[in-house]
N, CA, C and O of each residue as an XYZ file, in Angstrom:
536
protein
N       0.857     -1.168      0.000
C       0.000      0.000      0.000
C       0.904      1.231      0.000
O       1.845      1.324      0.788
N       0.609      2.159     -0.881
C       1.428      3.365     -1.024
C       1.296      4.319      0.153
O       2.262      4.956      0.572
N       0.087      4.403      0.672
C      -0.191      5.376      1.731
C      -1.184      4.782      2.715
O      -2.161      4.146      2.320
N      -0.927      4.991      3.987
C      -1.840      4.521      5.020
C      -3.057      5.435      5.053
O      -2.911      6.646      5.222
N      -4.249      4.880      4.896
C      -5.441      5.731      4.904
C      -5.734      6.297      6.295
O      -5.401      5.693      7.315
N      -6.358      7.459      6.304
C      -6.790      8.098      7.552
C      -8.218      7.660      7.862
O      -9.001      7.369      6.957
N      -8.542      7.618      9.138
C      -9.919      7.261      9.535
C     -10.936      8.221      8.925
O     -12.067      7.825      8.646
N     -10.548      9.478      8.714
C     -11.459     10.506      8.196
C     -11.838     10.291      6.737
O     -12.760     10.938      6.241
N     -11.152      9.402      6.049
C     -11.413      9.169      4.628
C     -12.598      8.240      4.389
O     -13.042      8.091      3.251
N     -13.110      7.620      5.433
C     -14.144      6.612      5.269
C     -15.515      7.155      5.647
O     -15.636      8.106      6.420
N     -16.539      6.530      5.087
C     -17.915      6.938      5.406
C     -18.799      5.698      5.487
O     -18.351      4.579      5.238
N     -20.043      5.917      5.836
C     -21.034      4.846      5.854
C     -20.712      3.734      6.833
O     -20.285      3.987      7.960
N     -20.922      2.494      6.393
C     -20.731      1.352      7.285
C     -19.262      1.161      7.666
O     -18.965      0.681      8.760
N     -18.346      1.531      6.776
C     -16.921      1.425      7.100
C     -16.590      2.369      8.246
O     -15.899      1.989      9.191
N     -17.082      3.594      8.161
C     -16.841      4.567      9.232
C     -17.436      4.055     10.543
O     -16.810      4.175     11.596
N     -18.632      3.489     10.484
C     -19.279      2.949     11.689
C     -18.461      1.802     12.280
O     -18.304      1.716     13.498
N     -17.942      0.926     11.428
C     -17.116     -0.179     11.913
C     -15.838      0.356     12.552
O     -15.445     -0.102     13.625
N     -15.193      1.312     11.909
C     -13.968      1.892     12.467
C     -14.241      2.592     13.795
O     -13.417      2.536     14.708
N     -15.394      3.249     13.906
C     -15.762      3.875     15.182
C     -15.977      2.829     16.270
O     -15.598      3.044     17.421
N     -16.584      1.697     15.914
C     -16.762      0.606     16.879
C     -15.402      0.046     17.318
O     -15.184     -0.227     18.498
N     -14.506     -0.117     16.363
C     -13.156     -0.595     16.684
C     -12.486      0.372     17.649
O     -11.895     -0.047     18.644
N     -12.577      1.663     17.357
C     -11.952      2.688     18.214
C     -12.557      2.671     19.610
O     -11.836      2.778     20.602
N     -13.864      2.539     19.691
C     -14.535      2.498     20.989
C     -14.100      1.252     21.772
O     -13.906      1.312     22.987
N     -13.952      0.145     21.080
C     -13.607     -1.125     21.727
C     -12.138     -1.193     22.128
O     -11.812     -1.622     23.235
N     -11.249     -0.767     21.225
C      -9.813     -0.922     21.445
C      -9.106      0.358     21.899
O      -7.943      0.322     22.301
N      -9.813      1.485     21.833
C      -9.196      2.758     22.203
C      -8.454      3.412     21.052
O      -7.928      4.516     21.200
N      -8.406      2.755     19.922
C      -7.746      3.253     18.715
C      -8.175      2.386     17.540
O      -8.763      1.320     17.724
N      -7.879      2.850     16.342
C      -8.090      2.021     15.159
C      -6.711      1.584     14.669
O      -5.971      2.388     14.101
N      -6.363      0.326     14.885
C      -5.062     -0.154     14.408
C      -4.926     -0.007     12.892
O      -5.900     -0.149     12.153
N      -3.718      0.277     12.448
C      -3.444      0.394     11.014
C      -3.885     -0.859     10.266
O      -4.319     -0.780      9.117
N      -3.777     -1.997     10.907
C      -4.200     -3.270     10.326
C      -5.633     -3.178      9.793
O      -5.918     -3.635      8.686
N      -6.529     -2.589     10.583
C      -7.926     -2.481     10.167
C      -8.136     -1.350      9.171
O      -9.008     -1.453      8.308
N      -7.363     -0.279      9.265
C      -7.471      0.814      8.285
C      -7.141      0.316      6.882
O      -7.829      0.655      5.919
N      -6.090     -0.486      6.771
C      -5.707     -1.010      5.467
C      -6.802     -1.917      4.913
O      -7.135     -1.841      3.730
N      -7.359     -2.770      5.760
C      -8.443     -3.641      5.295
C      -9.631     -2.819      4.823
O     -10.272     -3.159      3.828
N      -9.923     -1.735      5.538
C     -11.042     -0.867      5.145
C     -10.807     -0.284      3.762
O     -11.738     -0.183      2.963
N      -9.577      0.097      3.475
C      -9.252      0.693      2.175
C      -9.279     -0.344      1.055
O      -9.660     -0.034     -0.074
N      -8.873     -1.572      1.368
C      -8.788     -2.608      0.342
C     -10.159     -3.205      0.037
O     -10.525     -3.371     -1.127
N     -10.923     -3.529      1.097
C     -12.209     -4.194      0.898
C     -13.048     -4.046      2.164
O     -12.783     -4.732      3.152
N     -14.051     -3.171      2.159
C     -14.879     -2.946      3.350
C     -15.534     -4.214      3.903
O     -15.687     -4.350      5.117
N     -15.919     -5.132      3.030
C     -16.526     -6.376      3.505
C     -15.506     -7.224      4.258
O     -15.843     -7.884      5.241
N     -14.282     -7.204      3.800
C     -13.188     -7.930      4.454
C     -12.941     -7.364      5.842
O     -12.734     -8.108      6.801
N     -12.965     -6.036      5.942
C     -12.826     -5.382      7.251
C     -13.906     -5.878      8.199
O     -13.606     -6.305      9.314
N     -15.150     -5.826      7.767
C     -16.277     -6.223      8.615
C     -16.156     -7.688      9.039
O     -16.369     -8.019     10.205
N     -15.816     -8.553      8.098
C     -15.654     -9.972      8.394
C     -14.557    -10.191      9.432
O     -14.763    -10.925     10.398
N     -13.397     -9.565      9.245
C     -12.284     -9.761     10.175
C     -12.531     -9.104     11.522
O     -12.079     -9.626     12.541
N     -13.227     -7.988     11.564
C     -13.560     -7.364     12.846
C     -14.505     -8.261     13.646
O     -14.313     -8.451     14.847
N     -15.525     -8.812     12.982
C     -16.438     -9.748     13.664
C     -15.678    -10.969     14.161
O     -15.916    -11.433     15.276
N     -14.770    -11.492     13.352
C     -13.986    -12.667     13.736
C     -13.086    -12.336     14.928
O     -12.990    -13.123     15.870
N     -12.428    -11.175     14.890
C     -11.576    -10.734     15.994
C     -12.384    -10.631     17.289
O     -11.957    -11.130     18.330
N     -13.546     -9.988     17.223
C     -14.382     -9.844     18.421
C     -14.773    -11.208     18.975
O     -14.739    -11.426     20.187
N     -15.139    -12.116     18.092
C     -15.575    -13.445     18.530
C     -14.436    -14.202     19.209
O     -14.630    -14.792     20.272
N     -13.266    -14.188     18.609
C     -12.143    -14.977     19.129
C     -11.465    -14.301     20.313
O     -11.144    -14.961     21.302
N     -11.245    -12.996     20.222
C     -10.418    -12.316     21.220
C     -11.209    -11.644     22.344
O     -10.662    -11.421     23.423
N     -12.476    -11.320     22.116
C     -13.203    -10.525     23.106
C     -14.418    -11.204     23.722
O     -14.909    -10.761     24.760
N     -14.909    -12.264     23.105
C     -16.109    -12.901     23.654
C     -15.727    -13.783     24.843
O     -14.584    -14.226     24.951
N     -16.690    -14.035     25.733
C     -16.400    -14.904     26.882
C     -15.953    -16.284     26.413
O     -16.394    -16.778     25.375
N     -15.081    -16.886     27.187
C     -14.581    -18.205     26.827
C     -13.672    -18.751     27.907
O     -13.638    -18.231     29.022
N     -12.948    -19.785     27.582
C     -12.104    -20.466     28.552
C     -10.790    -19.771     28.859
O     -10.136    -20.112     29.846
N     -10.383    -18.802     28.038
C      -9.113    -18.108     28.251
C      -9.364    -16.630     28.526
O     -10.238    -16.012     27.917
N      -8.586    -16.074     29.448
C      -8.698    -14.638     29.699
C      -7.983    -13.862     28.593
O      -7.266    -14.444     27.779
N      -8.184    -12.548     28.570
C      -7.635    -11.709     27.500
C      -6.107    -11.760     27.486
O      -5.513    -11.816     26.410
N      -5.463    -11.742     28.640
C      -4.003    -11.776     28.693
C      -3.481    -13.046     28.019
O      -2.542    -12.987     27.225
N      -4.077    -14.177     28.328
C      -3.645    -15.447     27.739
C      -3.864    -15.438     26.236
O      -3.002    -15.889     25.483
N      -4.999    -14.933     25.792
C      -5.276    -14.854     24.357
C      -4.233    -13.988     23.651
O      -3.754    -14.333     22.570
N      -3.886    -12.854     24.277
C      -2.896    -11.963     23.669
C      -1.509    -12.597     23.660
O      -0.750    -12.408     22.709
N      -1.170    -13.346     24.705
C       0.121    -14.042     24.718
C       0.173    -15.097     23.609
O       1.205    -15.261     22.958
N      -0.923    -15.803     23.395
C      -0.971    -16.785     22.306
C      -0.845    -16.078     20.956
O      -0.113    -16.535     20.078
N      -1.561    -14.963     20.793
C      -1.458    -14.195     19.541
C      -0.026    -13.702     19.332
O       0.469    -13.680     18.206
N       0.636    -13.308     20.422
C       2.032    -12.883     20.360
C       2.917    -14.047     19.891
O       3.774    -13.862     19.027
N       2.715    -15.232     20.453
C       3.505    -16.405     20.065
C       3.320    -16.714     18.580
O       4.297    -16.904     17.857
N       2.077    -16.764     18.131
C       1.799    -17.065     16.725
C       2.456    -16.011     15.826
O       3.032    -16.345     14.791
N       2.369    -14.762     16.222
C       2.960    -13.674     15.434
C       4.477    -13.788     15.369
O       5.076    -13.546     14.321
N       5.098    -14.155     16.480
C       6.552    -14.348     16.507
C       6.951    -15.512     15.609
O       7.888    -15.403     14.818
N       6.238    -16.621     15.737
C       6.569    -17.807     14.943
C       6.372    -17.524     13.448
O       7.147    -17.997     12.616
N       5.348    -16.762     13.117
C       5.091    -16.404     11.724
C       5.946    -15.226     11.251
O       5.886    -14.844     10.083
N       6.732    -14.661     12.148
C       7.640    -13.551     11.844
C       6.921    -12.321     11.299
O       7.393    -11.669     10.368
N       5.777    -12.019     11.895
C       5.038    -10.805     11.536
C       5.392     -9.721     12.546
O       4.870     -9.709     13.661
N       6.268     -8.820     12.158
C       6.736     -7.786     13.064
C       5.586     -6.917     13.574
O       5.511     -6.631     14.769
N       4.691     -6.495     12.678
C       3.551     -5.669     13.080
C       2.744     -6.381     14.166
O       2.465     -5.807     15.218
N       2.377     -7.623     13.905
C       1.532     -8.365     14.842
C       2.267     -8.683     16.139
O       1.671     -8.630     17.216
N       3.556     -9.015     16.049
C       4.337     -9.281     17.263
C       4.343     -8.076     18.184
O       4.085     -8.199     19.381
N       4.639     -6.910     17.623
C       4.663     -5.690     18.432
C       3.277     -5.377     18.995
O       3.141     -5.024     20.167
N       2.258     -5.509     18.158
C       0.895     -5.194     18.599
C       0.451     -6.127     19.727
O      -0.108     -5.669     20.724
N       0.693     -7.420     19.577
C       0.210     -8.356     20.592
C       1.085     -8.382     21.836
O       0.590     -8.679     22.923
N       2.364     -8.079     21.706
C       3.190     -7.910     22.904
C       2.656     -6.727     23.718
O       2.534     -6.807     24.940
N       2.344     -5.642     23.030
C       1.814     -4.449     23.697
C       0.457     -4.714     24.329
O       0.223     -4.337     25.477
N      -0.443     -5.363     23.583
C      -1.779     -5.611     24.143
C      -1.733     -6.652     25.254
O      -2.563     -6.622     26.163
N      -0.774     -7.573     25.193
C      -0.609     -8.516     26.311
C      -0.185     -7.752     27.567
O      -0.694     -8.012     28.657
N       0.737     -6.822     27.412
C       1.145     -5.990     28.548
C      -0.041     -5.178     29.072
O      -0.237     -5.065     30.282
N      -0.823     -4.620     28.162
C      -2.002     -3.841     28.559
C      -3.034     -4.709     29.267
O      -3.785     -4.223     30.113
N      -3.072     -6.004     28.921
C      -4.033     -6.934     29.530
C      -3.499     -7.546     30.826
O      -4.143     -8.410     31.421
N      -2.317     -7.094     31.262
C      -1.815     -7.546     32.555
C      -0.577     -8.415     32.529
O      -0.076     -8.792     33.588
N      -0.067     -8.746     31.356
C       1.173     -9.526     31.295
C       2.324     -8.673     31.821
O       2.330     -7.452     31.663
N       3.278     -9.319     32.436
C       4.455     -8.610     32.932
C       5.598     -8.778     31.929
O       5.543     -9.634     31.047
N       6.621     -7.956     32.078
C       7.801     -8.103     31.229
C       8.441     -9.473     31.421
O       8.957    -10.060     30.470
N       8.409     -9.980     32.653
C       8.938    -11.314     32.921
C       8.154    -12.377     32.147
O       8.749    -13.312     31.611
N       6.830    -12.243     32.084
C       6.013    -13.196     31.331
C       6.315    -13.114     29.829
O       6.343    -14.139     29.148
N       6.537    -11.912     29.318
C       6.896    -11.747     27.905
C       8.248    -12.404     27.643
O       8.413    -13.113     26.650
N       9.211    -12.173     28.524
C      10.535    -12.776     28.361
C      10.455    -14.295     28.415
O      11.088    -14.974     27.607
N       9.690    -14.832     29.350
C       9.541    -16.283     29.444
C       8.847    -16.834     28.201
O       9.199    -17.907     27.710
N       7.876    -16.108     27.704
C       7.189    -16.519     26.477
C       8.179    -16.601     25.320
O       8.135    -17.549     24.536
N       9.071    -15.621     25.205
C      10.094    -15.650     24.148
C      10.996    -16.884     24.293
O      11.358    -17.510     23.297
N      11.355    -17.229     25.531
C      12.195    -18.413     25.769
C      11.456    -19.687     25.359
O      12.055    -20.597     24.785
N      10.166    -19.755     25.650
C       9.361    -20.924     25.277
C       9.271    -21.030     23.758
O       9.370    -22.124     23.202
N       9.081    -19.884     23.082
C       9.033    -19.886     21.616
C      10.333    -20.460     21.060
O      10.317    -21.343     20.203
N      11.435    -19.960     21.548
C      12.746    -20.411     21.063
C      12.940    -21.905     21.322
O      13.371    -22.641     20.434
N      12.622    -22.348     22.531
C      12.803    -23.751     22.894
C      11.981    -24.666     21.992
O      12.498    -25.650     21.461
N      10.702    -24.341     21.820
C       9.837    -25.263     21.091
C       9.959    -25.152     19.584
O       9.620    -26.101     18.877
N      10.432    -24.025     19.066
C      10.776    -23.991     17.639
C      11.917    -24.969     17.394
O      11.921    -25.689     16.396
N      12.883    -24.993     18.304
C      14.002    -25.929     18.209
C      13.522    -27.371     18.389
O      13.848    -28.243     17.583
N      12.752    -27.615     19.440
C      12.259    -28.980     19.692
C      11.393    -29.482     18.533
O      11.498    -30.644     18.141
N      10.536    -28.610     17.982
C       9.700    -29.008     16.842
C      10.562    -29.434     15.666
O      10.268    -30.420     14.989
N      11.615    -28.692     15.433
C      12.523    -29.014     14.333
C      13.186    -30.379     14.554
O      13.293    -31.184     13.629
N      13.624    -30.625     15.778
C      14.247    -31.912     16.098
C      13.244    -33.057     15.903
O      13.548    -34.049     15.241
N      12.061    -32.912     16.480
C      11.046    -33.974     16.391
C      10.661    -34.244     14.940
O      10.542    -35.399     14.534
N      10.467    -33.182     14.158
C      10.081    -33.367     12.761
C      11.221    -33.935     11.920
O      10.991    -34.789     11.063
N      12.442    -33.471     12.154
C      13.554    -33.940     11.314
C      13.863    -35.420     11.548
O      14.315    -36.113     10.637
N      13.621    -35.898     12.760
C      13.850    -37.314     13.043
C      12.571    -38.153     12.933
O      12.595    -39.368     13.132
N      11.452    -37.486     12.612
C      10.152    -38.167     12.486
C       9.863    -39.020     13.725
O       9.488    -40.188     13.622
N      10.046    -38.411     14.882
C       9.857    -39.111     16.151
C       8.369    -39.377     16.368
O       7.577    -38.435     16.346
N       7.968    -40.625     16.577
C       6.548    -40.908     16.836
C       6.167    -40.384     18.226
O       6.914    -40.540     19.192
N       5.009    -39.770     18.302
C       4.552    -39.200     19.575
C       4.020    -40.309     20.483
O       3.239    -41.161     20.061
N       4.460    -40.274     21.724
C       4.070    -41.308     22.679
C       3.102    -40.801     23.740
O       2.799    -41.513     24.697
N       2.619    -39.584     23.575
C       1.620    -39.038     24.487
C       0.641    -38.221     23.651
O       1.048    -37.354     22.879
N      -0.653    -38.503     23.809
C      -1.666    -37.830     23.007
C      -2.801    -37.317     23.889
O      -2.989    -37.804     25.004
N      -3.550    -36.349     23.403
C      -4.668    -35.812     24.190
C      -5.690    -36.873     24.599
O      -6.316    -36.754     25.653
N      -5.862    -37.903     23.779
C      -6.826    -38.950     24.116
C      -6.509    -39.629     25.444
O      -7.400    -40.174     26.096
N      -5.264    -39.596     25.837
C      -4.853    -40.228     27.091
C      -5.379    -39.482     28.316
O      -5.512    -40.072     29.389
N      -5.675    -38.211     28.167
C      -6.081    -37.400     29.309
C      -7.331    -36.564     29.067
O      -7.669    -35.730     29.907
N      -8.017    -36.752     27.968
C      -9.192    -35.929     27.650
C     -10.223    -35.995     28.743
O     -10.499    -37.052     29.311
N     -10.786    -34.838     29.024
C     -11.873    -34.717     29.995
C     -13.137    -34.315     29.226
O     -13.063    -33.749     28.135
N     -14.241    -34.607     29.791
C     -15.513    -34.219     29.166
C     -15.592    -32.700     29.069
O     -15.207    -31.976     29.987
N     -16.093    -32.249     27.948
C     -16.260    -30.801     27.739
C     -17.617    -30.382     28.234
O     -17.966    -29.204     28.155
C-alpha cells in the first residue's frame, strides 16, 4: 500500500465499523485501516472474527489470548503483529517477565519441533490419554 489511509477518509458502514473498533480498542489499528481501504466487507468480516475470538467470553482470559497471539505472530515472523500483541498482552496484565519467558518458550519449542520433525519421532503421548468431558 502506497499510503496509510486516515480514519477521516471513510464513510457509511466502514466509518461505523472503524468507530466501533476505536470504541472497543481505544484506537483504530493500522491493520484495520488497510483492510477498510482494500475491501470494506473484508474489514467487517475480520472485525467480527476478531471480536468473537479475542473478546467474547470463553475459557481463556484476555491476557492469555494476547500471549498466544504474540507467540503465533513471533513464529510467523510478523513484526507488526508481534509488536501489537506484545503491547496488548502488557495492557491486559502480562508482565515483562512473562513476555521474556514466552520468548524463551518460543525459542525452545521452535528448536524442539525441528528436532522432532527432522527425526520423524513418533509421539508417545496424546490428548486422548487425558481428555476430559467438555
